[in-house]
C-alpha positions in Angstrom: -5.0 14.8 1.3 -4.9 11.2 0.1 -1.8 9.8 1.8 -1.5 6.3 -0.7 -0.4 6.4 -3.8 -2.8 6.3 -6.8 -2.3 4.2 -9.0 -1.9 7.1 -11.9 0.7 7.7 -9.6 2.5 4.7 -9.7 1.9 4.9 -14.1 4.3 7.9 -13.3 7.0 6.3 -11.2 6.4 3.4 -13.5 7.3 4.9 -16.8 10.0 8.0 -14.9 12.3 4.3 -13.5 12.0 2.8 -17.6 13.5 6.4 -18.9 16.3 6.5 -16.0 15.0 9.2 -13.6 16.2 9.6 -10.4 14.4 8.7 -6.7 15.1 12.8 -5.6 12.8 13.8 -9.3 10.2 11.3 -8.8 9.4 12.3 -6.0 9.1 16.1 -6.5 7.5 15.1 -9.8 4.6 14.0 -8.1 5.2 15.3 -5.4 5.8 13.4 -2.9 8.7 12.4 -0.2 11.5 10.5 -1.9 10.9 8.5 1.5 7.6 8.0 -0.4 9.1 6.1 -3.2 11.4 4.8 -1.7 9.1 3.2 0.6 6.6 2.4 -2.7 9.9 0.3 -4.5 10.5 -2.0 -1.2 7.3 -3.0 -0.8 6.3 -3.3 -4.8 8.5 -4.2 -6.6 8.9 -7.9 -7.8 11.8 -9.6 -7.0 13.0 -9.3 -9.5 13.5 -6.0 -9.3 11.5 -5.1 -12.2 8.7 -2.9 -10.8 5.8 -2.6 -12.7 2.7 -0.1 -11.4 -0.3 -2.8 -12.3 1.2 -5.1 -9.3 1.8 -2.9 -7.4 -1.4 -1.3 -7.1 -3.0 -5.4 -6.8 0.0 -5.4 -4.4 -2.0 -2.4 -2.4 -5.2 -3.0 -2.9 -5.1 -6.3 -1.0 -2.8 -5.3 1.7 -6.1 -2.9 2.4 -8.3 -5.3 2.1 -6.7 -7.6 4.6 -5.8 -4.0 6.6 -10.3 -3.4 6.7 -11.0 -7.2 7.1 -10.5 -7.1 10.6 -11.8 -3.4 11.4 -15.3 -3.6 11.3 -16.4 -4.2 15.4 -20.8 -5.3 14.8 -22.5 -7.5 16.8 -21.1 -10.3 15.5 -17.8 -9.5 16.5 -19.5 -8.4 20.0 -20.6 -11.6 20.6 -17.4 -13.0 19.7 -15.2 -10.7 22.2 -18.3 -11.9 24.9 -17.7 -15.4 24.3 -13.7 -15.1 24.9 -14.2 -12.6 28.2 -16.6 -15.2 29.5 -14.1 -18.2 29.3 -10.9 -16.5 30.5 -13.3 -15.6 33.6 
């Protein structure tokens, strides 16, 4: 089960919001918890409180890239850590 909203789901959220549907209705339609919708709107709405599916998806992808960058443990990272540990001994 995918825990992240898809681009299509974000477009559905945008459309439902434009039609004046409630958060509860949107959550039930997408089969997600209403907290997921509130969190999506809080994280990805513009400063003027207008939700854009395209912008929301871009922001989501940027956050994913930032998070992944630091999770790769390779030989270069191992060497960096070893050097730091040796300096502090």
